[in-house]
C-alpha positions, 0 to 999 in steps of 0.5 A: 545558863543557856549559852550560845557560842559561834566559831565553836568547832576550833580555837578559842570558841571550842575551848570556851564551849568545853569549859562552860559545859564543864561548869554545868551550863547548857551550851550550843556550839556553832560551826561548819565542820560536821566532824568537829561538831560531832566531837563537841556533841560527844562532850555534851554540847548541842551542835549547830552546823550553820553557815554564818555568811548566809542570813536566811540560814542563820535565821532559820537555824537559830529560830527555835533557840531559847532565850540566851543568858550569854551569847559569844560571837567568836567566829572569824578569820584572818588573811594578810594583804600583800603590800605590793597589791591591794586585794579587794576580794581578800578584804571582802572575805575578811570583813565577811567573816569578822563583821558581816557574820556578826550582823547576821547573828545579831539579826537572828538572835535579837529576840533572844536577848533578855534583861540580864543577858550578856552579849560578847563579840570577839575582836582583837588587840591588833586594831590598836596599831597599824600593823603591816599587811593587817589592813583587812584584819585590823580594820575589821576588828576595829569595826567590832570594837566600835560595834560593841560600844554602839550596841552597849548604848542601844541595849542598855535600856534593855539591861543587856550588857555588851562586852568586847573580847580582845585577845592578843596572840592565841595558839589556834589553827589561825595563828599556826599559819603565821610565819612571824614571831608572836610575842606573849602567845597563850594557849586556848585554855588560858584565853578561855579562862581570861574570857570567863573571868572577865565576863563574870566580873562584867568587864566591858572590854576584856583584854589579854594577856595583860602585859602585852595588852598594856604595852600595845595600849601605850604604843597606841597613845603615840602620834600616828606617824610614830606608830607607823614607823614602829610597825614599819620597822617591825615588818622590815625586821621580820622580812630580814 
């Protein structure tokens, strides 16, 4: 298969690119860090150094790519809002990284989608609950979830399957910055295998780890005020 993975220079995207390459697929990996991309190239992955926030750069960089069997839009970032002060610039940065870069990629890659292709967007289980300080990150991932559903509607007639990948905590450079407990945290290797397995099965939504996902989905069924009280208590406990 021809596979394109964005955010391939670190974390889940990197591991996914390596695993697909080892399975014998032809993989293109997008990133920004030249040295990390060179490391990928040495392992058989075609590197693409592209700034995804720049639409014209994305268009020109992806213009000559062949039709793709699988596109995984994995690039993203996480920053937390200060409850004492709403930071519009922080909010803008997070949405730029997690939502608008996806829009730029879709704009540039739309013609690469063919009947039988798979398009996967990486969201997060975080959007299921109103976690403290996660207003920017959680809302951006809720947008990714909705976008995936809407794309599935629009691309169904083209026989393109659309998938939403929703991890819990995965040990990556992003989560290494967190200063709070991360239950059920898994390795990038475990995350990659869960994604590959889910895509092979054609799952529309790929949630993992399963027990943590199930617990959050149960809490998501509670009244909003209850959810807010639970998340407020968690925040107070972490701050104690």
